[in-house]
C-alpha positions in Angstrom: 15.4 21.3 -1.6 14.0 22.2 1.9 14.4 19.6 4.6 12.5 20.7 7.7 13.4 18.9 10.9 10.3 19.8 12.9 6.6 20.3 12.2 7.0 24.0 12.9 9.7 24.2 10.3 7.6 22.2 7.8 4.7 24.7 8.4 7.1 27.6 7.6 8.4 25.9 4.5 4.9 25.1 3.1 3.8 28.7 3.8 6.8 30.1 1.9 5.9 28.0 -1.1 2.3 29.2 -1.0 3.4 32.8 -0.7 5.6 32.4 -3.8 2.7 30.9 -5.7 4.7 27.8 -6.5 3.3 24.3 -6.8 3.8 22.3 -3.5 5.9 19.2 -4.2 6.4 16.9 -1.2 8.8 14.0 -1.2 10.2 11.5 1.3 13.0 9.1 0.4 12.3 9.5 -3.3 10.9 6.0 -3.8 7.7 7.3 -5.4 8.3 11.0 -6.2 11.7 12.2 -7.2 13.1 14.9 -4.9 14.0 18.1 -6.8 15.5 21.4 -6.0 12.1 22.9 -5.3 10.8 20.0 -3.2 10.1 19.9 0.5 11.4 16.6 1.9 10.1 14.9 5.0 13.2 12.7 5.5 14.3 14.6 8.6 10.9 14.3 10.2 12.0 11.0 11.6 10.9 11.0 15.3 8.8 8.2 16.9 6.4 10.4 18.9 4.7 7.7 20.9 4.7 3.9 20.9 1.8 2.4 23.0 2.0 -1.4 22.7 -0.8 -1.8 25.3 -3.1 0.3 23.1 -1.6 -1.3 19.9 -0.9 2.1 18.4 2.3 3.9 17.2 2.6 7.6 16.4 5.5 8.6 14.1 6.6 11.5 12.0 6.3 11.1 8.2 10.0 10.4 7.6 10.1 7.3 9.8 10.6 4.2 7.6 8.5 1.1 7.6 11.6 -0.9 8.4 12.0 1.1 11.6 8.4 0.6 12.6 8.8 -3.2 12.0 11.9 -3.2 14.2 10.2 -1.4 17.0 7.0 -3.3 17.1 8.5 -6.8 16.6 10.0 -6.7 20.1 6.4 -6.8 21.5 5.2 -9.4 18.9 3.2 -6.6 17.2 3.2 -5.3 13.6 1.8 -2.8 11.3 -0.1 -5.0 8.8 0.8 -2.7 6.0 3.2 -4.3 3.5 4.0 -2.3 0.4 7.5 -2.7 -1.0 10.2 -1.6 1.5 12.5 -0.3 -1.3 15.6 -1.6 0.5 14.4 -0.2 3.8 14.0 3.4 2.5 10.1 3.5 2.2 8.7 6.1 4.7 5.3 6.0 6.3 4.5 9.5 4.8 5.1 8.3 1.3 3.1 5.1 1.8 0.1 7.0 3.1 0.3 9.8 0.5 0.4 7.2 -2.3 -2.1 4.8 -0.7 0.5 2.1 -1.3 -0.1 -1.4 0.0 0.8 -5.0 -0.6 -0.5 -8.6 -0.6 -1.9 -8.5 2.9 -4.4 -5.7 2.0 -7.1 -8.3 1.3 -7.2 -9.5 4.9 -6.0 -6.5 6.9 -7.1 -3.5 4.8 -5.0 -0.7 3.3 -3.5 2.5 4.7 -6.9 4.2 5.0 -8.1 1.4 7.3 -5.0 1.5 9.5 -4.4 5.2 10.1 -6.1 6.4 13.3 -5.0 10.1 13.2 -2.7 12.5 11.5 -1.0 15.8 11.8 -1.2 17.7 8.5 0.4 20.9 7.2 -2.2 22.3 4.8 -1.3 24.0 1.6 -1.3 27.5 3.3 1.0 26.3 6.1 -1.7 25.9 8.8 -1.2 22.8 11.0 -4.3 20.7 11.7 -4.9 17.5 13.5 -7.4 14.9 12.4 -8.5 11.8 14.4 -6.5 11.0 17.5 -4.1 8.6 19.2 -6.7 6.0 20.1 -8.5 3.6 17.8 -12.0 4.9 18.6 -12.2 8.6 17.8 -15.0 10.2 15.9 -14.4 13.9 16.6 -14.2 16.4 13.6 -13.7 15.8 9.9 -11.9 12.6 8.9 -9.3 14.6 7.0 -6.6 12.0 7.8 -8.5 9.5 5.5 -8.8 12.1 2.8 -5.0 12.6 2.9 -4.4 9.0 2.2 -3.7 8.7 -1.6 -3.6 12.5 -2.0 -0.1 12.4 -3.4 0.9 15.5 -1.5 -1.4 17.7 -3.5 -3.6 18.7 -0.5 -0.7 19.4 1.9 2.0 17.6 3.8 1.4 14.5 6.0 3.7 15.5 9.0 2.9 12.7 11.4 0.4 9.8 11.7 -1.0 7.4 14.4 -1.3 3.9 13.1 -3.2 0.8 14.4 -1.1 -2.2 15.2 -2.0 -5.9 15.3 -0.6 -9.0 16.9 2.2 -10.7 14.9 1.0 -14.1 13.7 2.8 -17.2 14.9 3.2 -18.8 11.5 2.8 -18.0 7.8 2.8 -20.6 5.0 2.5 -20.2 1.3 1.1 -22.6 -1.2 1.6 -22.2 -5.0 -1.1 -23.6 -7.4 -0.6 -24.0 -11.1 -3.6 -22.8 -13.2 -4.7 -23.8 -16.6 -5.7 -20.3 -17.6 -6.9 -17.0 -16.2 -10.6 -18.1 -16.2 -9.6 -21.1 -13.9 -7.7 -18.7 -11.6 -10.8 -16.5 -11.4 -13.0 -19.4 -10.5 -10.6 -20.6 -7.8 -10.2 -17.0 -6.4 -14.0 -16.6 -6.2 -14.4 -19.9 -4.5 -11.8 -19.0 -1.9 -13.1 -15.6 -1.2 -16.6 -17.0 -0.7 -15.6 -20.1 1.3 -14.7 -21.0 4.8 -10.9 -20.7 4.4 -9.3 -17.4 5.3 -6.3 -16.7 3.1 -4.1 -13.7 4.1 -3.4 -13.1 0.4 -4.3 -14.4 -3.0 -1.6 -13.5 -5.6 -1.6 -14.1 -9.3 1.8 -14.4 -10.8 2.7 -14.5 -14.5 4.9 -16.3 -15.3 5.0 -18.5 -12.2 8.5 -19.9 -12.7 9.6 -18.2 -9.4 7.4 -20.9 -7.7 8.4 -23.8 -9.9 5.3 -23.5 -12.1 4.9 -22.8 -15.8 2.2 -20.4 -17.0 0.0 -18.7 -14.4 0.4 -19.4 -10.7 -1.9 -18.5 -7.9 0.0 -18.1 -4.6 -1.9 -18.2 -1.3 -0.7 -17.4 2.2 -2.3 -18.5 5.5 -1.2 -16.9 8.7 -2.3 -17.6 12.3 -1.3 -20.0 15.0 0.5 -23.1 13.7 -2.5 -25.4 14.2 -4.9 -23.1 12.4 -2.4 -22.7 9.5 -2.0 -26.5 9.2 -5.7 -27.0 9.2 -6.3 -24.6 6.4 -3.5 -26.1 4.3 -5.0 -29.6 4.8 -8.4 -28.2 3.7 -7.0 -26.6 0.6 -5.0 -29.7 -0.4 -8.3 -31.6 -0.2 -9.6 -29.6 -3.2 -7.5 -31.8 -5.5 -5.5 -28.9 -6.9 -2.1 -28.9 -8.6 -0.5 -27.4 -5.5 2.9 -27.1 -3.9 3.2 -26.2 -0.2 6.3 -24.1 0.6 8.2 -24.9 3.8 8.7 -22.1 6.4 11.9 -20.8 4.9 10.5 -20.8 1.3 7.4 -19.1 2.6 9.4 -16.3 4.1 11.4 -15.8 0.9 8.4 -16.2 -1.4 6.4 -13.6 0.6 9.3 -11.1 0.6 9.6 -11.6 -3.2 5.9 -10.9 -3.8 6.0 -7.9 -1.5 9.0 -6.3 -3.2 7.8 -7.1 -6.8 5.9 -3.8 -7.0 9.0 -1.7 -6.4 10.1 -2.2 -10.0 6.6 -2.2 -11.6 6.1 0.2 -14.5 2.3 0.1 -14.3 0.2 0.0 -11.2 -3.6 -0.1 -11.4 -6.7 -0.8 -9.3 -9.7 -2.5 -10.7 -12.7 -4.7 -9.7 -11.4 -8.0 -8.4 -13.8 -9.8 -10.8 -12.1 -8.2 -13.8 -8.5 -9.0 -13.0 -8.6 -12.2 -15.0 -9.3 -10.3 -18.2 -5.9 -8.6 -18.0 -4.1 -11.9 -17.4 -6.1 -13.6 -20.2 -4.1 -11.8 -22.8 -0.7 -12.0 -21.1 2.2 -13.1 -23.3 6.0 -13.4 -23.0 6.4 -9.6 -23.3 4.6 -9.0 -20.0 5.4 -9.8 -16.4 2.2 -9.5 -14.3 1.4 -9.8 -10.6 -1.9 -9.1 -9.0 -3.0 -8.8 -5.4 -6.2 -10.4 -6.7 -8.2 -10.2 -3.5 -8.0 -6.4 -3.5 -8.0 -5.8 -7.3 -4.4 -4.4 -7.6 -2.7 -5.2 -10.9 1.1 -4.6 -11.3 3.0 -5.0 -14.6 6.6 -4.8 -15.7 7.1 -3.9 -19.4 10.1 -2.9 -21.5 8.4 -1.0 -24.3 6.0 2.0 -24.1 3.6 0.3 -26.5 3.2 -2.6 -24.1 2.7 -0.2 -21.2 -0.1 1.5 -23.1 -1.6 -1.9 -23.9 -1.9 -2.8 -20.2 -3.3 0.6 -19.3 -5.9 0.4 -22.0 -7.0 -3.1 -20.8 -7.3 -1.8 -17.2 -9.5 1.2 -18.3 -11.6 -1.0 -20.6 -12.6 -3.2 -17.7 -13.4 -0.5 -15.2 -10.1 0.1 -13.6 -7.9 3.1 -12.9 -4.2 3.5 -13.7 -2.3 4.8 -10.6 1.2 4.6 -12.1 2.2 6.3 -14.4 0.3 9.1 -12.6 -1.8 11.6 -14.3 -1.7 15.1 -12.7 -4.7 17.4 -12.6 -3.8 20.8 -11.2 -7.3 22.3 -11.7 -9.1 19.5 -9.8 -6.5 19.6 -7.0 -6.7 23.3 -6.6 -10.5 23.3 -6.2 -10.2 20.5 -3.6 -7.4 22.3 -1.7 -9.4 25.5 -1.6 -12.6 23.9 -0.4 -10.8 21.8 2.2 -8.9 24.8 3.6 -12.2 26.8 3.8 -14.0 24.0 5.6 -11.1 23.6 8.1 -11.1 27.4 8.9 -14.9 27.2 9.7 -14.6 24.0 11.9 -11.2 23.2 13.4 -10.1 19.6 13.1 
């Protein structure tokens, strides 16, 4: 396995793979793609290139972990509002961007594609290009940095990225609501998304015993200044729901549990938010399900291949796409790589 320590070394490593005619396999800490003998790892690309709290941006190499970004930004009451599983502190920003991974806060703050401002990329032929910039408003050249999000390393290596930061909220509180069935959860979710309240996340959890509820639970979070959070909780409790407000400590623990749930999911899918309830409708004791319902992400933990196939079939039936387990298409990726490299040679990014 090659472990370049600089972007120049990464360029040479990728070029060597291309010259051999091998398939380019990029890995980071191995949380999403296993690192093999023929992989190129980004784990030594671990420099913080620039942290500009006044501009609310940070530029880091691909091997920098999310935990390190949180540590750096918290000193200035800032944060990267991107909350996929931390995998015990091992998750790297390169892996998160390449897999388009996200968490419960995506509904309010957007996903990786919304928060990446610019990127340094090593293309499949070893050429280093830069897309976007280190400021929030930048419209020069192709938006290749957004194309790279979710590319899974098939178009080249994400070597470094500039990310948009946000102020850290003063408070976050969770509220868990017991639901009669999936149709009732869908009705509540639609009401919340179209109403005056502004939840930071809307999570469906099956079973809901982690939050002291039997059957399906809808778990909401509100974050803002303490007064705004208290007002929203009061408004929600006025809806006459079977609800339990978690205290501050429980809210921290409950949010962390939801965030990390996806680290051990065997199926990950994206689907229209309005169709999520159809997967939960047929849930039984063989399934453990969690959905970031506001953004249409469905996660499942299953023990048997047959159950995994059942969940995947339901997702596809209702207009969704299965992201994990991943289906690889070399022909499609090769065409896209070739077209992208040709375009970048004609007009530098």
